[in-house]
C-alpha positions in Angstrom: -95.2 131.8 19.6 -91.7 133.6 18.0 -91.8 131.6 14.7 -94.3 133.7 12.9 -95.1 132.6 9.4 -95.3 134.6 6.9 -98.4 135.8 5.3 -99.4 133.8 2.0 -96.4 133.8 0.1 -92.6 132.4 -0.4 -90.2 134.6 0.3 -87.1 132.9 -0.2 -87.8 129.3 -2.5 -84.7 127.7 -1.3 -86.0 127.9 2.4 -89.8 128.0 2.2 -90.1 127.4 5.5 -88.4 130.3 6.8 -89.9 132.3 9.5 -91.5 135.7 8.9 -88.2 138.2 8.3 -85.9 135.8 8.2 -83.1 136.0 5.8 -80.1 134.0 4.3 -77.6 137.2 4.9 -78.3 137.7 8.5 -78.1 133.9 9.1 -74.5 134.2 6.9 -73.8 137.2 9.6 -74.8 134.8 12.3 -72.3 131.9 11.3 -69.6 134.2 10.9 -70.1 135.7 14.8 -70.1 132.3 15.6 -66.9 131.4 13.8 -68.8 129.5 11.3 -68.6 129.7 7.6 -72.1 128.2 6.2 -71.9 125.9 3.4 -74.1 123.1 2.3 -74.6 121.2 5.4 -75.1 124.1 7.5 -77.9 125.3 5.2 -79.5 121.7 5.1 -79.5 122.1 8.9 -81.3 125.5 8.2 -84.0 124.4 6.3 -84.4 120.8 8.2 -85.4 123.2 11.5 -87.5 125.8 9.7 -89.6 122.8 8.4 -89.5 121.1 11.8 -91.0 124.4 12.8 -93.2 125.0 10.7 -95.2 121.3 10.8 -94.9 121.7 14.9 -97.2 124.6 15.3 -97.3 124.6 19.0 -96.3 127.2 21.6 -93.7 124.7 22.9 -91.0 122.6 21.3 -90.7 119.8 22.5 -86.6 119.4 22.5 -86.7 115.3 22.8 -88.9 115.2 19.4 -86.7 117.7 17.8 -83.3 115.6 18.8 -84.7 112.4 17.0 -85.9 114.2 14.0 -82.6 115.4 13.2 -81.0 111.9 14.4 -82.9 110.6 12.0 -82.8 113.0 9.1 -79.0 113.1 9.5 -78.6 109.4 10.4 -77.0 108.8 6.6 -74.3 111.8 7.2 -73.4 110.8 11.2 -76.5 111.9 12.9 -76.2 114.1 15.9 -72.2 113.8 15.7 -72.0 115.0 12.2 -74.4 117.8 13.7 -71.8 119.0 16.2 -68.9 119.0 14.0 -70.7 121.1 11.5 -72.3 123.1 15.1 -69.7 123.2 18.1 -72.1 125.3 19.5 -74.6 122.7 20.0 -76.6 121.9 17.0 -79.9 123.1 18.1 -79.3 125.9 20.2 -76.6 126.9 17.2 -78.9 125.6 14.3 -82.1 127.7 15.2 -80.1 130.8 15.9 -78.9 130.7 12.6 -82.2 129.5 11.0 -84.1 132.5 13.2 -86.0 130.2 15.5 -86.4 130.1 19.4 -84.5 127.0 20.4 -86.4 124.7 22.4 -86.3 125.0 26.7 -83.6 123.3 27.4 -81.6 123.0 24.8 -79.0 125.2 25.8 -77.7 124.8 29.8 -75.2 128.2 30.1 -74.2 126.8 33.4 -72.6 123.3 31.2 -68.4 123.8 32.6 -68.9 126.7 34.5 -66.3 126.2 37.5 -68.1 129.2 39.3 
């Protein structure tokens, strides 16, 4: 499983479920590469993804279950519509990139929008 948990301690108290080796600085760098300026909404999403992955110790994360959990968690902000405003490259795919997690299979369609 890609999401290897740290040993016995939390390396960043603001991100208690972060995968081993993940740093906020690296996430900021990845956000900048994607043209994003990470703000509190982005960090809330990163924490939500990291928490979901930490509670689902499976070799494969269920994409539909993750989508539904995010929709529920961010419902008061507008659900997935809100998350797409934060992560125009896809909340799950782009969010996982910043969170240091492997996106679930089928969460990104590289052929979408292609005219070839």
